[in-house]
N, C-alpha and C positions, 0 to 999 in steps of 0.2 A: 633456367641457368643451373649448371652443376658446379660443384666445388672443384678446386684445383686438384688435378690428378697427374701423376707421372705417366709416361708412355705406357708402362706396364699396367698401371691401374686403369688407364683408358681402355685398353684391350679387354680387361676383366669386367668392365661395366658397359658393355656395348648396348644392351637393351635400354638402360637409363639414358645414355647419350643419344641413341637413335630417336627416342621419344622426345627428348628436349629439342633436338635439331628439327624434327618434323613440325614442332610448334613454333619455333623461332625463325620466321621467314624475314630475314634482314633485307630483302630486296624490294619490299613494298615502298610505295611513295615516290615523291619527286626526287629524293636524293639518288636512288638507284637509277631513275630515268636520266639524271644528269650524268651519272657514270656510264650508263649504256650509250648515251649520245656520243661520248668520247670514243668508246670502243667502235661504235658504228661508223666512225670516220675511216676505219679500216675497210678494205675490200671484203666482200662477203666470202671470198676464197681464203681469207686469213685463217691460219691455224692458231687456236686459242687453247691454253692450258689453264684450268682453274685449280688452285691449291685449296684443299679443305672445302669442297663443295657442299658438305653437309647433306641435306636432303636432295639438293640438285635444283633448287628454284632458279638460281642465276643461269645455270646451263639451259634450263627450259626457256627462260626469257630470251637468251641469246639465240636459241634455235628459232623461236618465234620471230626474231628480228632478221632471220635469213642466214645465219651462220650455220655451217654444217660440219666443219672440222673442229669438233669440240672434244677435248681430252680432260681428264681429271685424275688427281691423286689425293689420297688421304691416308691417315694411319689405319683406318678400317672403312668398310663399306657401309655407309649410312643412307645411301641413295633411295629415294622413294620413286624415282623415274627409271624404269627398267631399261629404257633405250640407252641410257648413259653408262650402264654397267659394262657394256662391251668395250668401252675405252677407258674404264677405270683401272688404275694401278695402285697397289698398296705401297705406301712409303711413309716412314717416320721423318718428318721434315727437320727434326732436331739433329738427327745423326746420319741419315742415309742420303746418298746422292740421288737426285731425281732420275728415274729410270728411262731417260731419253738421251739421245745423242746431242752433242753440241749443236747450237744454231738450228734448233728444230721448230721454234714457234715465233709467230708474229706478235703474240700478246700473252703475258702471264697475268692472271687475275687472282687476287686474294682478298676476299671480303671478310673483315673482322677475324682474321686468322693470326697475324703476326704477334699480336699482344698475348697470345696463348703459348708462344714458343719459348723454350729455354735457350735456344741457340739461333736467335734471329739473324745475326750476321752470316752464319753458315747458309741459312736459307736464302738470303739475299744473293750470295755468291752463286748459288745454284740457279737462281732465277736468271742471273746474267749469263751463265754458261749455256743454258738451253734456249735463250732468246737469240733470234737472228739480229745482225747489226741493223740498227734502226727500229727494232722491235720495242714494244712498250711494256713496262711493268705498271700495273694499276692495282693499288691496294688501299683499303679503307681501314680505319682504326678509330677508337675513341679519342676525342680531342682533349688531351691533357694540357693544351696551351690556352684553353678558354679563360676568359676573365674570371668566371665562376671558380674554376679549378685553381687559378693563381691565388685568389683570395683564400680559398680553403687551405692551400699549402702554407701561405703566410701565417695563418691562424694555427698551424700545427695539426690540421686535420688531414685525413686521407683525401686524395683526389678521387674522382669518380672512376678513374681508369683502373687503378689497382686498389682493391679494398679487401678486407678479411672475408667478405661474403661472395666475391665473384671468383671466376677462374682465370683472371688475367694476371700475368706474372711479369710483364715488363712495360715500362713507359720510357719515354726518352725526350730530351730537349730537341729543339729545332737543329741546333748545331751538331748534336750527336747523330741525328738522322742524316744530315748532309755529309758528315764525315764518313759514315758507314757506306754511303751510296756513291760518293764522288769518284772512286776508282773505277766504277763499272758503268755508271749512268750519268746522263745529263738531266737535270731537273727540268720538267716541262711546266707543270701547273699543280695547284691545289684546287680541288673541288670541295666547297664547304656545304655541309648539310644546311638547308634553309632554316633560318632562325627567326624567331619573333619575340617581341617584348612580352614577358609574362603577363598574364591576365588580360591585357588589352589587345594582344595578338597583332601588333603592327610589325611588318617586316623590318629587319635591321640591315642597313648597308654595312659593308666590310665585315661579313659574317664570320670570318675565321675566329675572331675573338669571342664569338657568342655561340658558335655551333657545337652540338654535342658530338658530332663525328666529322672527320675529314677524310677525303680521298686524295691520294698522292699519285701523280703520273710522272714516271721517269722514262726516258728513252735511252736504250743501249747505245753507247757511243761507238 
């Protein structure tokens, strides 16, 4: 994990960030398999845009699942998979419009990206613009709504979403998230990262309150 950088600082520290992204494969495990299962409900001819693909692990997993129309944008090229460089485009999601025409994609995917953005509402509007009608926005982020984080907040401590030691700069309530999305999307579902009771490792039902990460699925109206 790297410290919080502005867009200009990100570009100046490419080597450090490339190394960090190569190590941090956030698509491992059952949580990503659950996310991939929702995307796999789309036809294999679907056009998919990933925002902030990092090293490209999710793109590779989607390719292995049978998808071929895979595009990606990031503030710089950190890809470890050369095959995805041909559809890579550079874009600062905070300030620049996505370099695609309106109604271009069936799915926009952003895994652990939006919590890093200074201008999350702008990025949401751009996702809506490039999605086709009925297309889906799928994004994951740390769960600031968990009971653990609620207790920390009530005690006056930092939540685990935004701390002095990480590079996350925004968190939001459920109502704020719905307010920011309601003009452009219809809420479909939340996919909760599997959670267990600490120490005894018993699965917990109703996992949203206990999960460390959540994935949100919205459909363009």
